[in-house]
MDAnalysis code that builds the backbone (N, CA, C; Angstrom):
import MDAnalysis as mda
import numpy as np

u = mda.Universe.empty(537, n_residues=179, atom_resindex=np.repeat(np.arange(179), 3), trajectory=True)
u.add_TopologyAttr("name", ["N", "CA", "C"] * 179)
u.add_TopologyAttr("resid", np.arange(1, 180))
u.add_TopologyAttr("resname", ["MET", "HIS", "PHE", "PRO", "LEU", "LYS", "GLU", "PRO", "VAL", "LEU", "ILE", "PHE", "GLY", "PHE", "ALA", "VAL", "LEU", "ILE", "PHE", "LEU", "LEU", "PHE", "PRO", "ILE", "LEU", "MET", "ARG", "LYS", "LEU", "ARG", "VAL", "PRO", "ALA", "ILE", "ILE", "GLY", "PRO", "ILE", "ILE", "ALA", "GLY", "ILE", "ILE", "ILE", "GLY", "PRO", "ASN", "GLY", "LEU", "GLU", "ILE", "LEU", "GLU", "ARG", "ASP", "SER", "THR", "ILE", "GLN", "LEU", "LEU", "GLY", "THR", "VAL", "GLY", "LEU", "LEU", "PHE", "ILE", "MET", "PHE", "ILE", "ALA", "GLY", "LEU", "GLU", "LEU", "ASP", "LEU", "ASP", "GLY", "PHE", "LYS", "LYS", "TYR", "ARG", "ASN", "ARG", "SER", "ILE", "LEU", "PHE", "GLY", "MET", "LEU", "SER", "PHE", "LEU", "ILE", "PRO", "LEU", "VAL", "LEU", "GLY", "VAL", "LEU", "ILE", "GLY", "LEU", "TRP", "LEU", "HIS", "LEU", "SER", "MET", "LEU", "SER", "ALA", "ILE", "LEU", "PHE", "GLY", "SER", "ILE", "PHE", "SER", "THR", "HIS", "THR", "LEU", "LEU", "GLY", "TYR", "PRO", "ALA", "ILE", "SER", "ARG", "LEU", "GLY", "VAL", "ALA", "LYS", "ASN", "GLN", "ALA", "VAL", "THR", "THR", "ALA", "VAL", "GLY", "GLY", "THR", "LEU", "LEU", "THR", "ASP", "SER", "LEU", "ALA", "LEU", "LEU", "PHE", "LEU", "ALA", "VAL", "ILE", "THR", "GLY", "ALA", "SER", "GLU", "GLY", "HIS", "LEU", "THR", "VAL", "GLY"])
u.atoms.positions = np.array([
    [-40.386, 30.198, 28.030],
    [-39.129, 29.775, 27.432],
    [-39.414, 29.286, 26.015],
    [-38.628, 29.797, 25.063],
    [-38.808, 29.445, 23.655],
    [-37.688, 28.517, 23.216],
    [-38.044, 27.559, 22.370],
    [-37.073, 26.595, 21.884],
    [-36.858, 26.789, 20.393],
    [-35.687, 26.565, 19.866],
    [-34.470, 26.208, 20.577],
    [-33.945, 27.374, 21.404],
    [-33.256, 27.016, 22.479],
    [-32.693, 28.038, 23.362],
    [-31.656, 28.866, 22.608],
    [-31.647, 30.160, 22.852],
    [-30.707, 31.063, 22.177],
    [-29.717, 31.703, 23.144],
    [-30.105, 31.849, 24.398],
    [-29.284, 32.527, 25.401],
    [-28.111, 31.618, 25.798],
    [-26.852, 32.068, 25.588],
    [-25.694, 31.214, 25.892],
    [-25.649, 30.713, 27.337],
    [-26.103, 31.529, 28.298],
    [-26.075, 31.093, 29.705],
    [-27.054, 29.946, 29.920],
    [-28.238, 30.026, 29.318],
    [-29.211, 28.934, 29.426],
    [-28.704, 27.683, 28.725],
    [-28.097, 27.862, 27.564],
    [-27.543, 26.719, 26.834],
    [-26.461, 26.046, 27.673],
    [-25.574, 26.853, 28.239],
    [-24.492, 26.303, 29.057],
    [-25.058, 25.583, 30.284],
    [-26.025, 26.207, 30.958],
    [-26.631, 25.591, 32.136],
    [-27.317, 24.281, 31.800],
    [-28.031, 24.263, 30.688],
    [-28.711, 23.050, 30.253],
    [-27.692, 21.959, 29.927],
    [-26.610, 22.344, 29.257],
    [-25.561, 21.379, 28.904],
    [-24.889, 20.816, 30.153],
    [-24.626, 21.674, 31.141],
    [-24.014, 21.197, 32.384],
    [-24.934, 20.206, 33.079],
    [-26.213, 20.494, 33.085],
    [-27.194, 19.585, 33.684],
    [-27.161, 18.226, 32.983],
    [-27.091, 18.248, 31.670],
    [-27.018, 17.000, 30.898],
    [-25.730, 16.252, 31.211],
    [-24.610, 16.986, 31.271],
    [-23.321, 16.339, 31.545],
    [-23.261, 15.752, 32.943],
    [-24.084, 16.256, 33.858],
    [-24.128, 15.702, 35.207],
    [-25.099, 14.533, 35.324],
    [-26.287, 14.670, 34.737],
    [-27.340, 13.676, 34.948],
    [-27.243, 12.457, 34.037],
    [-26.957, 12.661, 32.773],
    [-26.979, 11.529, 31.848],
    [-25.889, 10.487, 32.120],
    [-24.670, 10.867, 32.507],
    [-23.704, 9.818, 32.865],
    [-24.161, 8.981, 34.059],
    [-24.820, 9.610, 35.030],
    [-25.346, 8.858, 36.180],
    [-26.400, 7.870, 35.712],
    [-27.299, 8.342, 34.845],
    [-28.331, 7.460, 34.292],
    [-27.706, 6.308, 33.512],
    [-26.683, 6.582, 32.737],
    [-26.029, 5.533, 31.941],
    [-25.371, 4.497, 32.850],
    [-24.750, 4.950, 33.940],
    [-24.124, 3.995, 34.862],
    [-25.165, 3.062, 35.463],
    [-26.340, 3.615, 35.793],
    [-27.413, 2.778, 36.340],
    [-27.901, 1.765, 35.318],
    [-27.820, 2.115, 34.040],
    [-28.213, 1.206, 32.968],
    [-27.058, 0.309, 32.531],
    [-25.908, 0.458, 33.198],
    [-24.694, -0.314, 32.903],
    [-24.189, -0.082, 31.475],
    [-24.275, 1.191, 31.078],
    [-23.772, 1.635, 29.787],
    [-22.630, 2.606, 30.082],
    [-21.556, 2.631, 29.278],
    [-20.474, 3.589, 29.554],
    [-21.003, 5.016, 29.677],
    [-20.550, 5.714, 30.708],
    [-21.055, 7.051, 31.025],
    [-20.872, 8.040, 29.886],
    [-19.836, 7.881, 29.090],
    [-19.560, 8.819, 28.006],
    [-20.666, 8.800, 26.955],
    [-21.423, 7.715, 26.895],
    [-22.518, 7.588, 25.932],
    [-23.684, 8.505, 26.315],
    [-23.839, 8.817, 27.596],
    [-24.952, 9.641, 28.073],
    [-25.089, 10.979, 27.376],
    [-24.046, 11.813, 27.387],
    [-24.164, 13.102, 26.694],
    [-24.403, 12.968, 25.189],
    [-23.903, 11.906, 24.592],
    [-24.125, 11.705, 23.159],
    [-25.606, 11.415, 22.897],
    [-26.186, 10.510, 23.688],
    [-27.609, 10.203, 23.538],
    [-28.454, 11.433, 23.852],
    [-28.074, 12.156, 24.900],
    [-28.808, 13.380, 25.252],
    [-28.760, 14.382, 24.115],
    [-27.603, 14.523, 23.484],
    [-27.474, 15.437, 22.354],
    [-28.380, 15.065, 21.204],
    [-28.522, 13.779, 20.971],
    [-29.419, 13.316, 19.906],
    [-30.868, 13.654, 20.263],
    [-31.232, 13.444, 21.520],
    [-32.616, 13.682, 21.948],
    [-32.972, 15.161, 21.914],
    [-32.090, 16.013, 22.440],
    [-32.450, 17.436, 22.571],
    [-31.981, 18.298, 21.409],
    [-31.260, 17.694, 20.472],
    [-30.689, 18.449, 19.365],
    [-31.683, 18.791, 18.269],
    [-31.168, 19.367, 17.172],
    [-32.028, 19.836, 16.080],
    [-32.790, 18.725, 15.369],
    [-32.331, 17.492, 15.470],
    [-33.033, 16.366, 14.844],
    [-33.886, 15.595, 15.838],
    [-33.962, 16.113, 17.074],
    [-34.771, 15.480, 18.112],
    [-35.879, 16.412, 18.557],
    [-35.827, 16.774, 19.844],
    [-36.850, 17.654, 20.409],
    [-36.618, 19.133, 20.108],
    [-35.507, 19.442, 19.478],
    [-35.155, 20.810, 19.079],
    [-35.081, 21.785, 20.259],
    [-34.604, 21.303, 21.402],
    [-34.410, 22.187, 22.554],
    [-33.163, 23.027, 22.353],
    [-32.138, 22.411, 21.785],
    [-30.899, 23.120, 21.471],
    [-30.605, 22.979, 19.987],
    [-30.037, 24.015, 19.408],
    [-29.581, 23.919, 18.030],
    [-28.061, 23.856, 18.035],
    [-27.513, 23.433, 16.944],
    [-26.047, 23.312, 16.857],
    [-25.467, 24.682, 16.542],
    [-25.280, 25.466, 17.580],
    [-24.714, 26.802, 17.407],
    [-23.288, 26.817, 17.938],
    [-22.701, 27.991, 17.974],
    [-21.295, 28.099, 18.372],
    [-21.069, 27.656, 19.813],
    [-22.054, 27.862, 20.692],
    [-21.894, 27.446, 22.092],
    [-21.808, 25.932, 22.183],
    [-22.682, 25.237, 21.492],
    [-22.676, 23.773, 21.516],
    [-21.425, 23.229, 20.838],
    [-21.001, 23.841, 19.753],
    [-19.778, 23.401, 19.083],
    [-18.577, 23.569, 20.004],
    [-18.539, 24.679, 20.734],
    [-17.452, 24.900, 21.684],
    [-17.465, 23.844, 22.781],
    [-18.639, 23.562, 23.340],
    [-18.737, 22.554, 24.400],
    [-18.327, 21.173, 23.885],
    [-18.708, 20.848, 22.653],
    [-18.312, 19.567, 22.068],
    [-16.808, 19.475, 21.882],
    [-16.207, 20.549, 21.424],
    [-14.761, 20.580, 21.240],
    [-14.040, 20.463, 22.575],
    [-14.540, 21.178, 23.577],
    [-13.943, 21.098, 24.916],
    [-14.058, 19.668, 25.453],
    [-15.190, 19.018, 25.206],
    [-15.363, 17.635, 25.648],
    [-14.358, 16.695, 25.013],
    [-14.146, 16.829, 23.699],
    [-13.168, 15.979, 23.027],
    [-11.745, 16.273, 23.497],
    [-11.443, 17.552, 23.687],
    [-10.116, 17.910, 24.204],
    [-9.910, 17.376, 25.613],
    [-10.987, 17.367, 26.415],
    [-10.902, 16.818, 27.767],
    [-10.586, 15.326, 27.724],
    [-11.242, 14.594, 26.821],
    [-10.960, 13.162, 26.696],
    [-9.504, 12.948, 26.281],
    [-9.002, 13.771, 25.347],
    [-7.602, 13.650, 24.946],
    [-6.670, 13.992, 26.100],
    [-7.050, 14.996, 26.906],
    [-6.248, 15.381, 28.062],
    [-6.163, 14.232, 29.066],
    [-7.308, 13.612, 29.358],
    [-7.339, 12.488, 30.296],
    [-6.502, 11.339, 29.757],
    [-6.627, 11.065, 28.463],
    [-5.825, 9.993, 27.863],
    [-4.339, 10.310, 27.982],
    [-3.982, 11.576, 27.767],
    [-2.582, 11.981, 27.900],
    [-2.073, 11.819, 29.318],
    [-2.926, 12.128, 30.313],
    [-2.526, 11.968, 31.708],
    [-2.307, 10.504, 32.063],
    [-3.142, 9.642, 31.504],
    [-3.060, 8.220, 31.831],
    [-2.113, 7.457, 30.923],
    [-1.584, 8.137, 29.913],
    [-0.707, 7.467, 28.957],
    [0.541, 6.947, 29.665],
    [0.859, 5.732, 29.401],
    [2.056, 5.105, 29.933],
    [3.249, 5.633, 29.140],
    [3.954, 6.643, 29.710],
    [5.042, 7.292, 28.980],
    [6.181, 6.330, 28.653],
    [6.478, 5.429, 29.585],
    [7.522, 4.452, 29.296],
    [7.100, 3.543, 28.148],
    [5.834, 3.118, 28.181],
    [5.315, 2.292, 27.091],
    [5.270, 3.068, 25.787],
    [4.901, 4.359, 25.873],
    [4.847, 5.180, 24.663],
    [6.242, 5.330, 24.067],
    [7.245, 5.576, 24.917],
    [8.618, 5.680, 24.415],
    [9.053, 4.366, 23.767],
    [8.673, 3.271, 24.396],
    [9.048, 1.951, 23.901],
    [8.379, 1.661, 22.546],
    [7.110, 2.099, 22.386],
    [6.346, 1.798, 21.176],
    [6.127, 3.029, 20.292],
    [6.957, 4.072, 20.467],
    [6.721, 5.317, 19.734],
    [6.791, 5.133, 18.221],
    [7.686, 4.269, 17.743],
    [7.770, 4.045, 16.295],
    [6.484, 3.433, 15.766],
    [5.884, 2.532, 16.546],
    [4.602, 1.939, 16.145],
    [3.502, 2.996, 16.164],
    [3.522, 3.864, 17.172],
    [2.517, 4.933, 17.260],
    [2.652, 5.882, 16.077],
    [3.884, 6.233, 15.744],
    [4.110, 7.139, 14.614],
    [3.670, 6.473, 13.313],
    [4.022, 5.214, 13.121],
    [3.615, 4.493, 11.911],
    [2.092, 4.391, 11.842],
    [1.463, 3.993, 12.948],
    [-0.003, 3.895, 12.977],
    [-0.642, 5.254, 12.705],
    [-0.134, 6.286, 13.363],
    [-0.679, 7.624, 13.176],
    [-0.529, 8.116, 11.752],
    [0.646, 7.920, 11.171],
    [0.881, 8.391, 9.802],
    [0.014, 7.621, 8.789],
    [-0.055, 6.301, 8.949],
    [-0.875, 5.516, 8.020],
    [-2.365, 5.833, 8.179],
    [-2.817, 5.960, 9.433],
    [-4.245, 6.230, 9.639],
    [-4.598, 7.671, 9.302],
    [-3.601, 8.518, 9.089],
    [-3.847, 9.880, 8.620],
    [-3.719, 9.951, 7.104],
    [-2.633, 9.426, 6.563],
    [-2.337, 9.607, 5.140],
    [-3.248, 8.814, 4.204],
    [-3.585, 7.586, 4.561],
    [-4.437, 6.782, 3.665],
    [-5.811, 7.435, 3.484],
    [-6.524, 7.786, 4.565],
    [-7.816, 8.471, 4.350],
    [-7.652, 9.847, 3.707],
    [-6.545, 10.553, 4.012],
    [-6.318, 11.864, 3.418],
    [-6.197, 11.745, 1.895],
    [-5.357, 10.845, 1.441],
    [-5.144, 10.675, -0.002],
    [-6.441, 10.227, -0.680],
    [-7.120, 9.239, -0.100],
    [-8.383, 8.782, -0.686],
    [-9.419, 9.897, -0.704],
    [-9.504, 10.678, 0.380],
    [-10.451, 11.793, 0.442],
    [-10.148, 12.871, -0.575],
    [-8.858, 13.188, -0.752],
    [-8.472, 14.185, -1.759],
    [-8.839, 13.692, -3.154],
    [-8.548, 12.430, -3.439],
    [-8.887, 11.871, -4.761],
    [-10.398, 11.892, -5.002],
    [-11.171, 11.526, -4.000],
    [-12.632, 11.569, -4.143],
    [-13.097, 13.014, -4.289],
    [-12.515, 13.929, -3.507],
    [-12.866, 15.343, -3.621],
    [-12.591, 15.893, -5.000],
    [-11.448, 15.546, -5.573],
    [-11.129, 15.993, -6.935],
    [-12.068, 15.351, -7.948],
    [-12.411, 14.082, -7.718],
    [-13.361, 13.394, -8.590],
    [-14.737, 14.078, -8.545],
    [-15.074, 14.649, -7.369],
    [-16.336, 15.379, -7.217],
    [-16.224, 16.828, -7.698],
    [-15.082, 17.155, -8.314],
    [-14.823, 18.482, -8.885],
    [-14.716, 19.578, -7.817],
    [-14.181, 19.222, -6.660],
    [-13.891, 20.236, -5.647],
    [-12.575, 20.912, -6.003],
    [-12.384, 22.129, -5.517],
    [-11.093, 22.783, -5.705],
    [-10.043, 22.012, -4.906],
    [-8.771, 22.266, -5.193],
    [-7.712, 21.536, -4.498],
    [-7.788, 21.754, -2.990],
    [-7.966, 23.021, -2.541],
    [-8.067, 23.286, -1.101],
    [-9.259, 22.562, -0.494],
    [-10.387, 22.586, -1.181],
    [-11.576, 21.902, -0.678],
    [-11.362, 20.395, -0.635],
    [-10.696, 19.860, -1.639],
    [-10.422, 18.422, -1.671],
    [-9.484, 18.022, -0.529],
    [-8.484, 18.857, -0.247],
    [-7.574, 18.562, 0.868],
    [-8.333, 18.629, 2.194],
    [-9.182, 19.621, 2.351],
    [-10.009, 19.712, 3.561],
    [-10.916, 18.495, 3.664],
    [-11.525, 18.109, 2.561],
    [-12.387, 16.928, 2.507],
    [-11.619, 15.692, 2.962],
    [-10.412, 15.514, 2.455],
    [-9.594, 14.371, 2.836],
    [-9.166, 14.406, 4.291],
    [-8.843, 15.602, 4.786],
    [-8.381, 15.691, 6.178],
    [-9.505, 15.415, 7.166],
    [-10.750, 15.640, 6.733],
    [-11.885, 15.305, 7.605],
    [-11.927, 13.801, 7.859],
    [-11.631, 13.013, 6.846],
    [-11.655, 11.558, 6.998],
    [-10.440, 11.017, 7.737],
    [-9.393, 11.800, 7.832],
    [-8.130, 11.290, 8.358],
    [-7.961, 11.472, 9.856],
    [-8.943, 12.009, 10.522],
    [-8.828, 12.187, 11.960],
    [-9.806, 11.267, 12.673],
    [-9.482, 10.926, 13.884],
    [-10.393, 10.141, 14.714],
    [-10.213, 10.576, 16.160],
    [-11.082, 10.108, 17.023],
    [-11.058, 10.567, 18.407],
    [-10.809, 9.411, 19.360],
    [-10.640, 9.775, 20.610],
    [-10.444, 8.794, 21.673],
    [-11.743, 8.593, 22.451],
    [-12.868, 8.590, 21.750],
    [-14.164, 8.499, 22.402],
    [-14.299, 7.242, 23.246],
    [-13.733, 6.161, 22.813],
    [-13.819, 4.911, 23.563],
    [-12.807, 4.792, 24.688],
    [-11.919, 5.772, 24.816],
    [-10.847, 5.664, 25.801],
    [-11.334, 5.552, 27.247],
    [-12.345, 6.313, 27.668],
    [-12.790, 6.152, 29.063],
    [-13.209, 4.723, 29.401],
    [-13.852, 4.038, 28.480],
    [-14.247, 2.650, 28.720],
    [-13.016, 1.751, 28.795],
    [-12.051, 1.984, 27.918],
    [-10.800, 1.209, 27.933],
    [-10.075, 1.420, 29.256],
    [-10.036, 2.663, 29.695],
    [-9.371, 2.990, 30.949],
    [-10.041, 2.292, 32.125],
    [-11.370, 2.309, 32.117],
    [-12.114, 1.691, 33.223],
    [-11.903, 0.181, 33.252],
    [-11.678, -0.417, 32.092],
    [-11.433, -1.854, 32.037],
    [-10.028, -2.218, 32.510],
    [-9.172, -1.208, 32.681],
    [-7.828, -1.446, 33.197],
    [-6.819, -1.890, 32.154],
    [-7.099, -1.670, 30.887],
    [-6.171, -2.097, 29.837],
    [-5.508, -0.909, 29.153],
    [-5.512, 0.246, 29.802],
    [-4.959, 1.458, 29.195],
    [-3.455, 1.342, 28.951],
    [-2.772, 0.491, 29.683],
    [-1.330, 0.346, 29.508],
    [-0.974, -0.776, 28.529],
    [-1.977, -1.369, 27.899],
    [-1.772, -2.403, 26.903],
    [-1.008, -1.814, 25.711],
    [-0.149, -2.609, 25.102],
    [0.671, -2.153, 23.975],
    [-0.182, -1.595, 22.841],
    [-1.258, -2.259, 22.489],
    [-2.116, -1.802, 21.388],
    [-2.801, -0.486, 21.741],
    [-3.241, -0.344, 22.989],
    [-3.910, 0.887, 23.410],
    [-2.920, 2.046, 23.410],
    [-1.721, 1.813, 23.932],
    [-0.689, 2.852, 23.943],
    [-0.351, 3.287, 22.521],
    [-0.229, 2.326, 21.618],
    [0.053, 2.637, 20.220],
    [-1.090, 3.439, 19.603],
    [-2.324, 3.024, 19.865],
    [-3.490, 3.713, 19.300],
    [-3.634, 5.127, 19.848],
    [-3.401, 5.302, 21.141],
    [-3.510, 6.639, 21.733],
    [-2.443, 7.553, 21.149],
    [-1.213, 7.085, 21.071],
    [-0.144, 7.895, 20.479],
    [-0.426, 8.225, 19.023],
    [-0.913, 7.251, 18.260],
    [-1.252, 7.489, 16.865],
    [-2.407, 8.457, 16.710],
    [-3.384, 8.364, 17.596],
    [-4.529, 9.272, 17.546],
    [-4.105, 10.698, 17.854],
    [-3.239, 10.872, 18.827],
    [-2.738, 12.212, 19.130],
    [-2.011, 12.799, 17.919],
    [-1.278, 11.963, 17.199],
    [-0.579, 12.417, 15.997],
    [-1.568, 12.778, 14.885],
    [-2.557, 11.908, 14.630],
    [-3.511, 12.197, 13.556],
    [-4.318, 13.459, 13.847],
    [-4.727, 13.634, 15.092],
    [-5.501, 14.834, 15.431],
    [-4.660, 16.090, 15.299],
    [-3.396, 16.002, 15.686],
    [-2.500, 17.161, 15.540],
    [-2.293, 17.499, 14.066],
    [-2.091, 16.484, 13.237],
    [-1.911, 16.721, 11.806],
    [-3.183, 17.290, 11.175],
    [-4.342, 16.781, 11.579],
    [-5.605, 17.295, 11.034],
    [-5.796, 18.764, 11.410],
    [-5.458, 19.123, 12.651],
    [-5.563, 20.526, 13.063],
    [-4.581, 21.396, 12.281],
    [-3.392, 20.882, 12.035],
    [-2.408, 21.613, 11.237],
    [-2.924, 21.838, 9.815],
    [-3.473, 20.799, 9.207],
    [-4.043, 20.935, 7.867],
    [-5.173, 21.947, 7.865],
    [-6.032, 21.900, 8.872],
    [-7.147, 22.844, 8.958],
    [-6.635, 24.275, 9.054],
    [-5.607, 24.496, 9.856],
    [-5.042, 25.837, 10.002],
    [-4.442, 26.325, 8.686],
    [-3.725, 25.461, 7.992],
    [-3.100, 25.845, 6.725],
    [-4.168, 26.119, 5.667],
    [-5.175, 25.265, 5.586],
    [-6.240, 25.452, 4.601],
    [-7.033, 26.724, 4.896],
    [-7.328, 26.968, 6.158],
    [-8.046, 28.182, 6.529],
    [-7.226, 29.416, 6.170],
    [-5.942, 29.391, 6.495],
    [-5.072, 30.528, 6.156],
    [-4.979, 30.743, 4.662],
    [-4.861, 29.658, 3.913],
    [-4.764, 29.772, 2.455],
    [-6.064, 30.287, 1.840],
    [-7.199, 29.829, 2.355],
    [-8.480, 30.251, 1.784],
    [-8.800, 31.705, 2.116],
    [-8.269, 32.211, 3.227],
    [-8.505, 33.604, 3.615],
    [-7.429, 34.539, 3.057],
    [-6.488, 33.991, 2.312],
    [-5.452, 34.816, 1.693],
    [-4.305, 35.179, 2.616],
    [-4.244, 34.569, 3.806],
    [-3.159, 34.867, 4.745],
    [-1.917, 34.040, 4.476],
    [-2.042, 33.074, 3.604],
    [-0.936, 32.160, 3.322],
    [-0.801, 32.065, 1.802],
    [0.380, 32.358, 1.327],
    [0.617, 32.239, -0.108],
    [1.739, 31.256, -0.348],
    [1.655, 30.568, -1.447],
    [2.677, 29.594, -1.816],
    [3.479, 30.169, -2.970],
    [4.799, 30.109, -2.815],
    [5.644, 30.542, -3.930],
    [6.424, 31.731, -3.671],
])
């Protein structure tokens, strides 16, 4: 067997093994289980033991993992609480998206990036994830007003970031014209 692994089936099998074993190990160490795959990725990744490289298979698995966390958060979201605090979620989401976006675009332009590149640069800073949500859920505070607001705002920021990415990609490939 040669490293880094190149065969997608071996990469997938190795990743599944990590996703099964490392959360169990983390629970025994009394660390949130979600931290296990992250630590494993650092150890076996290109900056560690170089067993896996950051290729399209690993990027896909990482994206699926983040989408899974968002899916679980959506399932556990207190819809009545979300309806009650939706204006706060929208305000939080818009502010936590627009402030980093504007600052990122300004810094990108200051670094002499093209406008599309500067917008992409800014949108990278304007998104965040629900990585800590499993721990919040396990603590039983998922229905807390602040958590409901943050989850709703995060869903909004991630949706806006994906929209910006789609528009920028279309514009850079010539599929989208303005005017």
